[in-house]
DRENKEPA-976800 format. One record per residue: chain; x negated, y, z of N, C-alpha, C, CB in turn; residue number from 1; residue in three letters. Coordinates in Angstrom, 1 decimal. Each point is the difference from the previous one (the first is absolute). Glycine has a CB too. Layout:
BEGIN
+-----+--------+--------+--------+--------+--------+--------+--------+--------+--------+--------+--------+--------+-----+------+
! mol !   n_px !   n_py !   n_pz !  ca_px !  ca_py !  ca_pz !   c_px !   c_py !   c_pz !  cb_px !  cb_py !  cb_pz ! seq ! type !
+-----+--------+--------+--------+--------+--------+--------+--------+--------+--------+--------+--------+--------+-----+------+
!   A !      X !      Y !      Z !      X !      Y !      Z !      X !      Y !      Z !      X !      Y !      Z ! NUM !  ALA !
...
+-----+--------+--------+--------+--------+--------+--------+--------+--------+--------+--------+--------+--------+-----+------+
This chain:
BEGIN
+-----+--------+--------+--------+--------+--------+--------+--------+--------+--------+--------+--------+--------+-----+------+
! mol !   n_px !   n_py !   n_pz !  ca_px !  ca_py !  ca_pz !   c_px !   c_py !   c_pz !  cb_px !  cb_py !  cb_pz ! seq ! type !
+-----+--------+--------+--------+--------+--------+--------+--------+--------+--------+--------+--------+--------+-----+------+
!   A !   15.6 !   11.6 !  -20.9 !   -0.4 !    0.7 !    1.0 !   -1.2 !    1.1 !    0.2 !    1.0 !   -2.1 !    0.6 !   1 !  MET !
!   A !   -0.3 !    3.3 !   -0.9 !   -1.6 !    1.0 !   -0.4 !   -0.6 !    0.5 !    1.0 !    0.6 !    0.9 !   -1.9 !   2 !  ALA !
!   A !    0.3 !   -1.2 !    3.2 !   -0.6 !    0.8 !    1.3 !   -0.8 !   -1.4 !    0.8 !    2.4 !    2.3 !    0.4 !   3 !  GLU !
!   A !   -3.8 !   -1.9 !   -0.3 !   -0.9 !   -0.5 !    0.7 !    0.2 !    0.1 !    1.6 !   -1.5 !    0.5 !   -2.1 !   4 !  LEU !
!   A !    1.6 !   -1.3 !    3.0 !   -0.6 !    0.7 !    1.3 !    1.9 !   -0.3 !    0.9 !   -2.8 !    2.6 !   -1.1 !   5 !  GLY !
!   A !    3.9 !   -2.6 !    0.3 !    1.1 !   -0.2 !    1.0 !    0.0 !   -0.7 !    1.0 !    0.8 !    0.4 !   -1.4 !   6 !  TYR !
!   A !    0.2 !   -0.2 !    2.2 !    0.3 !   -1.4 !    1.2 !    1.3 !    0.1 !    0.1 !   -2.0 !   -0.1 !    1.5 !   7 !  VAL !
!   A !    2.1 !   -0.6 !   -1.3 !    1.8 !   -0.8 !    0.2 !   -0.2 !   -1.4 !    0.4 !    1.4 !    1.4 !   -2.1 !   8 !  ARG !
!   A !    0.1 !   -1.3 !    3.2 !    0.0 !   -1.2 !    0.7 !    1.4 !   -1.1 !   -1.2 !   -0.9 !    1.5 !    3.2 !   9 !  SER !
!   A !    0.6 !   -2.5 !   -2.9 !    1.2 !   -1.0 !   -0.9 !   -0.9 !   -1.4 !   -0.4 !    1.6 !    2.3 !   -1.4 !  10 !  GLY !
!   A !   -1.0 !   -2.7 !    0.4 !   -0.1 !   -1.0 !   -1.3 !   -1.1 !    0.4 !   -1.1 !    2.7 !   -0.4 !    0.3 !  11 !  ARG !
!   A !   -3.6 !    0.1 !   -0.3 !   -0.3 !    0.4 !   -1.2 !    0.1 !   -0.2 !   -1.1 !   -0.8 !    0.3 !    1.1 !  12 !  PRO !
!   A !    1.3 !    0.8 !   -2.6 !    0.6 !    0.0 !   -0.6 !   -1.1 !   -1.4 !   -1.4 !    1.4 !    3.0 !    1.3 !  13 !  THR !
!   A !   -0.6 !   -2.3 !   -2.4 !   -0.9 !   -0.7 !   -1.1 !   -1.0 !    0.9 !   -0.5 !    1.7 !   -1.3 !   -0.8 !  14 !  GLU !
!   A !   -1.2 !    2.5 !    0.6 !   -1.0 !    1.3 !   -0.1 !   -1.1 !   -0.1 !    1.3 !    2.1 !    1.7 !   -1.3 !  15 !  ALA !
!   A !   -1.9 !   -2.0 !    2.3 !   -1.0 !   -0.2 !    1.1 !   -0.8 !   -1.1 !   -0.2 !    1.4 !    1.0 !    1.4 !  16 !  ASP !
!   A !   -1.3 !   -2.1 !   -2.0 !   -0.1 !   -1.4 !    0.0 !   -1.3 !    0.2 !   -1.5 !    3.1 !   -1.2 !    1.3 !  17 !  ALA !
!   A !   -2.4 !    2.2 !   -2.3 !   -1.4 !    0.4 !   -1.0 !   -0.7 !    0.8 !   -0.3 !    0.8 !   -0.9 !   -0.7 !  18 !  ALA !
!   A !   -0.7 !    1.5 !    1.7 !   -1.2 !    1.0 !    0.7 !   -0.8 !   -0.5 !    0.8 !    1.2 !    1.5 !    0.0 !  19 !  ALA !
!   A !   -0.8 !   -2.3 !    0.6 !   -1.1 !   -1.1 !    0.8 !   -0.4 !   -0.4 !   -0.9 !    0.7 !   -0.7 !    2.0 !  20 !  ALA !
!   A !   -0.3 !   -0.2 !   -3.2 !   -1.1 !   -0.9 !   -0.3 !   -0.8 !    0.9 !   -1.2 !    1.5 !   -2.5 !    0.8 !  21 !  ARG !
!   A !   -1.2 !    3.9 !   -1.1 !   -0.7 !    0.6 !   -1.0 !   -0.9 !    0.6 !    1.1 !    1.7 !    0.3 !   -2.1 !  22 !  HIS !
!   A !   -1.8 !    0.0 !    3.4 !   -0.9 !    0.2 !    0.2 !   -1.2 !   -1.4 !    0.1 !    1.5 !    2.2 !    0.9 !  23 !  MET !
!   A !   -1.0 !   -3.0 !   -0.6 !   -0.9 !   -1.1 !    0.3 !   -0.8 !   -0.7 !   -0.9 !    1.3 !   -0.2 !    1.4 !  24 !  VAL !
!   A !   -0.5 !    0.6 !   -2.6 !   -0.3 !   -0.1 !   -1.8 !   -1.3 !    0.9 !   -0.2 !    2.7 !   -0.1 !   -1.0 !  25 !  ASP !
!   A !   -2.4 !    1.8 !    1.9 !   -0.9 !    0.7 !   -0.5 !   -0.9 !    0.5 !    1.5 !    1.7 !    0.8 !   -2.5 !  26 !  ASN !
!   A !   -1.7 !   -1.6 !    3.2 !   -1.2 !    0.5 !    1.3 !   -1.3 !   -0.3 !   -0.2 !    1.6 !   -0.4 !    1.6 !  27 !  ALA !
!   A !   -2.5 !    0.9 !   -1.2 !   -1.6 !   -0.1 !   -0.2 !   -0.6 !    0.6 !    2.1 !    0.0 !    1.0 !   -3.9 !  28 !  VAL !
!   A !   -0.5 !   -2.5 !    4.2 !   -0.4 !    0.0 !    0.9 !   -1.2 !    0.0 !    0.5 !    1.6 !   -0.4 !   -0.3 !  29 !  ILE !
!   A !   -2.1 !    1.3 !    0.9 !   -1.2 !    0.2 !    0.1 !   -0.5 !   -0.8 !    1.5 !    0.3 !    2.4 !   -1.5 !  30 !  ASP !
!   A !   -1.1 !   -3.4 !    1.7 !   -0.1 !   -0.2 !    1.5 !   -1.7 !    0.0 !    0.3 !    2.5 !   -1.7 !    0.1 !  31 !  LEU !
!   A !   -2.9 !    2.8 !   -1.0 !   -1.4 !   -0.1 !    0.3 !   -0.6 !    0.8 !    1.2 !   -0.2 !   -0.4 !   -2.3 !  32 !  ARG !
!   A !    1.4 !    1.3 !    2.9 !   -0.6 !    0.7 !    1.0 !    1.6 !   -0.3 !    0.9 !   -2.2 !    2.0 !   -1.4 !  33 !  ASN !
!   A !    3.1 !   -3.4 !    1.6 !    0.3 !   -0.1 !    0.8 !    1.4 !    0.7 !   -0.5 !   -2.2 !   -0.3 !    1.5 !  34 !  GLY !
!   A !    3.3 !   -0.3 !   -0.5 !    1.0 !    1.0 !   -0.2 !    0.6 !    0.8 !    0.8 !    0.3 !   -1.2 !   -1.3 !  35 !  LEU !
!   A !   -1.1 !    2.3 !    1.0 !    0.0 !    1.4 !    0.9 !    1.9 !    0.5 !   -0.1 !   -3.2 !    1.1 !   -0.9 !  36 !  GLN !
!   A !    3.5 !   -0.8 !   -0.1 !    1.4 !    0.6 !   -0.4 !    0.7 !   -1.1 !    0.9 !   -0.4 !    1.0 !   -2.8 !  37 !  ASP !
!   A !    1.5 !   -0.1 !    3.6 !    0.8 !   -0.8 !    0.4 !    1.4 !   -0.9 !   -0.8 !   -1.1 !    1.7 !    1.7 !  38 !  PRO !
!   A !    1.3 !   -0.6 !   -2.5 !    1.0 !   -0.5 !   -1.2 !   -0.3 !   -1.5 !   -0.7 !    0.3 !    2.6 !   -0.6 !  39 !  VAL !
!   A !   -1.7 !   -2.5 !    0.5 !   -0.5 !   -0.6 !   -1.3 !   -0.1 !   -2.2 !    1.2 !   -2.3 !    3.5 !   -1.9 !  40 !  MET !
!   A !    1.2 !   -2.8 !    3.2 !    0.4 !   -0.9 !    1.0 !    1.7 !   -0.7 !   -0.4 !   -1.8 !    1.6 !    1.9 !  41 !  ARG !
!   A !    2.4 !   -0.8 !   -1.4 !    1.5 !   -0.6 !   -0.2 !    0.3 !   -0.9 !   -1.2 !    0.7 !    2.1 !    1.1 !  42 !  ILE !
!   A !   -0.6 !   -1.2 !   -2.0 !   -0.1 !   -0.9 !   -2.1 !   -0.5 !   -1.1 !    0.5 !   -0.9 !    1.9 !   -2.1 !  43 !  LEU !
!   A !   -0.7 !   -2.1 !    2.5 !   -0.4 !   -1.2 !    0.0 !    0.2 !   -0.9 !    1.0 !   -1.2 !    1.0 !   -1.3 !  44 !  TYR !
!   A !    2.0 !   -0.8 !    2.4 !    0.3 !   -1.3 !    0.8 !    1.1 !   -0.2 !   -0.3 !   -1.2 !    0.2 !    1.8 !  45 !  GLU !
!   A !    2.4 !    0.6 !   -2.5 !    1.4 !   -0.2 !   -0.2 !   -0.2 !   -1.5 !   -1.8 !    1.1 !    3.7 !    1.6 !  46 !  GLU !
!   A !   -1.8 !   -3.0 !   -2.1 !   -0.6 !   -0.4 !   -1.3 !   -0.2 !   -1.1 !    0.2 !   -0.8 !    1.8 !   -0.7 !  47 !  THR !
!   A !   -0.2 !   -2.3 !    1.3 !   -0.8 !   -1.1 !    0.3 !    1.1 !   -1.3 !    0.6 !   -2.2 !    1.9 !    0.7 !  48 !  SER !
!   A !    3.0 !   -1.4 !    0.4 !    0.9 !   -0.9 !    0.2 !    0.9 !   -0.6 !   -0.9 !   -0.3 !    1.0 !    1.7 !  49 !  MET !
!   A !    0.9 !    0.5 !   -2.6 !    0.9 !   -0.4 !   -1.2 !   -1.3 !   -1.1 !   -1.0 !    1.9 !    2.9 !   -0.1 !  50 !  TYR !
!   A !   -3.2 !   -3.2 !   -0.2 !   -0.6 !   -0.5 !   -0.8 !    0.0 !   -1.4 !    0.2 !   -1.1 !    1.9 !   -0.3 !  51 !  PHE !
!   A !    0.9 !   -2.2 !    1.7 !   -0.4 !   -1.1 !    0.6 !    1.2 !   -0.2 !    0.1 !   -2.1 !    0.3 !    1.1 !  52 !  GLN !
!   A !    3.7 !   -0.1 !   -1.2 !    1.1 !   -0.6 !   -0.3 !    0.6 !   -0.1 !    1.6 !   -0.9 !   -1.2 !   -2.5 !  53 !  GLY !
!   A !    0.2 !    2.2 !    3.3 !    1.0 !    0.2 !    0.9 !    0.9 !    0.6 !    0.4 !   -1.1 !   -0.5 !    0.2 !  54 !  ASP !
!   A !    1.5 !    1.8 !   -1.2 !    1.1 !    0.6 !   -0.2 !    0.2 !    0.3 !   -1.0 !    0.0 !    0.5 !    1.6 !  55 !  ALA !
!   A !    1.5 !   -0.4 !   -1.9 !    0.6 !    0.1 !   -1.0 !   -0.2 !    1.8 !   -0.8 !    1.6 !   -2.4 !    1.3 !  56 !  SER !
!   A !   -1.7 !    2.3 !   -2.8 !    0.1 !    1.4 !   -0.3 !    0.7 !    0.9 !    0.6 !   -0.5 !   -0.6 !   -1.7 !  57 !  LEU !
!   A !    1.7 !    1.0 !    2.1 !    1.0 !    0.2 !    0.8 !   -0.1 !    1.0 !    1.4 !    0.6 !   -2.2 !   -1.1 !  58 !  ASP !
!   A !   -1.0 !    0.6 !    1.9 !   -0.7 !    0.4 !    0.7 !   -1.6 !    0.4 !    0.2 !    1.9 !   -0.9 !    0.2 !  59 !  GLU !
!   A !   -2.4 !    0.9 !   -1.1 !   -1.5 !    0.8 !   -0.2 !    0.5 !    1.4 !    0.2 !   -1.3 !   -1.7 !   -1.8 !  60 !  THR !
!   A !    2.1 !    1.8 !    0.7 !    0.2 !    1.7 !    0.2 !    0.9 !    0.8 !    0.8 !   -0.5 !   -0.2 !   -2.0 !  61 !  VAL !
!   A !    1.1 !   -0.3 !    2.6 !    0.5 !    0.4 !    1.4 !   -0.8 !    0.5 !    1.3 !    1.4 !   -1.7 !   -0.8 !  62 !  GLU !
!   A !   -2.2 !    0.0 !    0.6 !   -0.9 !    0.7 !    1.3 !   -1.0 !    1.2 !   -0.6 !   -0.1 !   -2.5 !    1.4 !  63 !  LYS !
!   A !   -0.7 !    2.5 !   -3.0 !   -0.8 !    1.0 !    0.1 !    0.9 !    1.5 !   -0.3 !   -2.1 !   -1.9 !   -0.8 !  64 !  ILE !
!   A !    3.1 !    1.9 !    0.6 !    0.6 !    1.4 !    0.2 !    0.5 !    0.3 !    1.6 !    0.9 !   -0.2 !   -2.6 !  65 !  GLN !
!   A !   -0.5 !   -0.8 !    3.6 !    0.2 !    0.2 !    1.0 !   -1.6 !    0.7 !    1.1 !    2.3 !   -1.9 !   -0.9 !  66 !  SER !
!   A !   -3.1 !    1.1 !    0.8 !   -1.7 !   -0.1 !    0.2 !    0.0 !    1.1 !   -0.3 !   -1.1 !   -2.1 !   -0.4 !  67 !  ARG !
!   A !    0.9 !    2.5 !   -0.7 !   -0.4 !    1.3 !   -1.1 !    0.6 !    1.3 !    1.0 !    0.5 !   -1.5 !   -2.9 !  68 !  VAL !
!   A !    1.1 !    1.2 !    2.8 !    0.9 !    1.0 !    0.4 !   -0.3 !    0.7 !    1.5 !    1.8 !   -1.4 !   -1.6 !  69 !  GLY !
!   A !   -2.0 !    0.2 !    2.5 !   -0.7 !   -0.1 !    1.2 !   -1.4 !    1.0 !    0.1 !    1.0 !   -2.6 !    0.0 !  70 !  LEU !
!   A !   -1.9 !    2.1 !   -0.6 !   -1.9 !    0.3 !   -0.1 !    0.9 !    1.8 !   -0.3 !   -2.5 !   -3.0 !   -1.7 !  71 !  TYR !
!   A !    2.9 !    3.3 !    0.4 !    0.5 !    1.8 !   -0.2 !    0.8 !    0.7 !    0.8 !   -0.2 !   -0.2 !   -1.9 !  72 !  LEU !
!   A !    1.4 !   -0.6 !    3.1 !    0.1 !    1.0 !    0.9 !   -0.8 !   -0.1 !    1.3 !    2.1 !    0.3 !   -1.1 !  73 !  GLN !
!   A !   -2.8 !   -1.2 !    1.1 !   -1.3 !    0.6 !    1.1 !   -1.1 !    1.0 !   -0.5 !    0.1 !   -2.2 !    1.0 !  74 !  GLU !
!   A !    0.3 !    3.0 !   -1.7 !   -1.3 !    0.6 !   -0.6 !    0.6 !    1.4 !   -0.2 !   -1.3 !   -2.2 !   -1.3 !  75 !  GLN !
+-----+--------+--------+--------+--------+--------+--------+--------+--------+--------+--------+--------+--------+-----+------+
Protein backbone atom coordinates (compact mmCIF):
# COMPACT_ATOMS: atom_id res chain seq x y z
CA MET A 1 0.00 0.00 0.00
CA ALA A 2 1.93 2.96 -1.30
CA GLU A 3 -0.79 5.49 -0.61
CA LEU A 4 -1.96 6.51 2.82
CA GLY A 5 -5.33 8.01 3.53
CA TYR A 6 -7.45 6.06 1.09
CA VAL A 7 -10.97 5.09 2.03
CA ARG A 8 -12.82 2.10 0.65
CA SER A 9 -15.55 -0.17 1.86
CA GLY A 10 -15.44 -3.91 2.27
CA ARG A 11 -13.47 -6.45 4.21
CA PRO A 12 -9.91 -5.45 5.20
CA THR A 13 -7.22 -7.13 3.11
CA GLU A 14 -3.92 -8.56 4.32
CA ALA A 15 -2.31 -5.35 3.04
CA ASP A 16 -4.70 -3.36 5.28
CA ALA A 17 -3.79 -5.51 8.27
CA ALA A 18 -0.07 -5.16 7.49
CA ALA A 19 -0.46 -1.39 7.24
CA ALA A 20 -2.29 -1.29 10.58
CA ARG A 21 0.43 -3.42 12.20
CA HIS A 22 3.05 -1.06 10.78
CA MET A 23 1.21 1.99 12.14
CA VAL A 24 0.82 0.40 15.56
CA ASP A 25 4.45 -0.74 15.67
CA ASN A 26 5.67 2.75 14.78
CA ALA A 27 3.07 4.87 16.59
CA VAL A 28 4.16 7.59 18.96
CA ILE A 29 1.35 9.13 20.96
CA ASP A 30 2.03 12.21 23.04
CA LEU A 31 -0.71 12.64 25.63
CA ARG A 32 0.82 15.68 27.35
CA ASN A 33 -1.69 18.02 25.69
CA GLY A 34 -4.52 15.53 25.48
CA LEU A 35 -5.89 14.05 22.30
CA GLN A 36 -6.77 17.23 20.46
CA ASP A 37 -6.26 15.86 16.95
CA PRO A 38 -9.46 14.02 15.93
CA VAL A 39 -7.61 11.36 13.93
CA MET A 40 -5.26 10.63 16.84
CA ARG A 41 -8.28 10.39 19.16
CA ILE A 42 -9.89 7.84 16.81
CA LEU A 43 -6.66 5.83 16.62
CA TYR A 44 -6.28 5.90 20.41
CA GLU A 45 -9.87 4.81 21.04
CA GLU A 46 -9.91 1.99 18.51
CA THR A 47 -6.42 0.64 19.20
CA SER A 48 -7.16 0.69 22.93
CA MET A 49 -10.02 -1.73 22.35
CA TYR A 50 -7.75 -3.92 20.20
CA PHE A 51 -4.98 -4.05 22.82
CA GLN A 52 -7.51 -4.84 25.56
CA GLY A 53 -8.68 -7.82 23.50
CA ASP A 54 -12.13 -6.36 22.86
CA ALA A 55 -11.73 -6.25 19.06
CA SER A 56 -9.84 -8.20 16.40
CA LEU A 57 -7.23 -6.60 14.16
CA ASP A 58 -9.58 -6.76 11.17
CA GLU A 59 -12.40 -5.12 13.16
CA THR A 60 -10.02 -2.44 14.39
CA VAL A 61 -8.71 -1.63 10.91
CA GLU A 62 -12.25 -1.48 9.54
CA LYS A 63 -13.48 0.81 12.34
CA ILE A 64 -10.49 3.15 12.00
CA GLN A 65 -10.94 3.41 8.24
CA SER A 66 -14.65 4.04 8.61
CA ARG A 67 -14.36 6.64 11.36
CA VAL A 68 -11.47 8.52 9.78
CA GLY A 69 -13.27 8.43 6.42
CA LEU A 70 -16.40 9.94 7.97
CA TYR A 71 -14.33 12.59 9.72
CA LEU A 72 -12.58 13.54 6.47
CA GLN A 73 -15.90 13.72 4.60
CA GLU A 74 -17.19 16.17 7.20
CA GLN A 75 -14.20 18.49 6.74
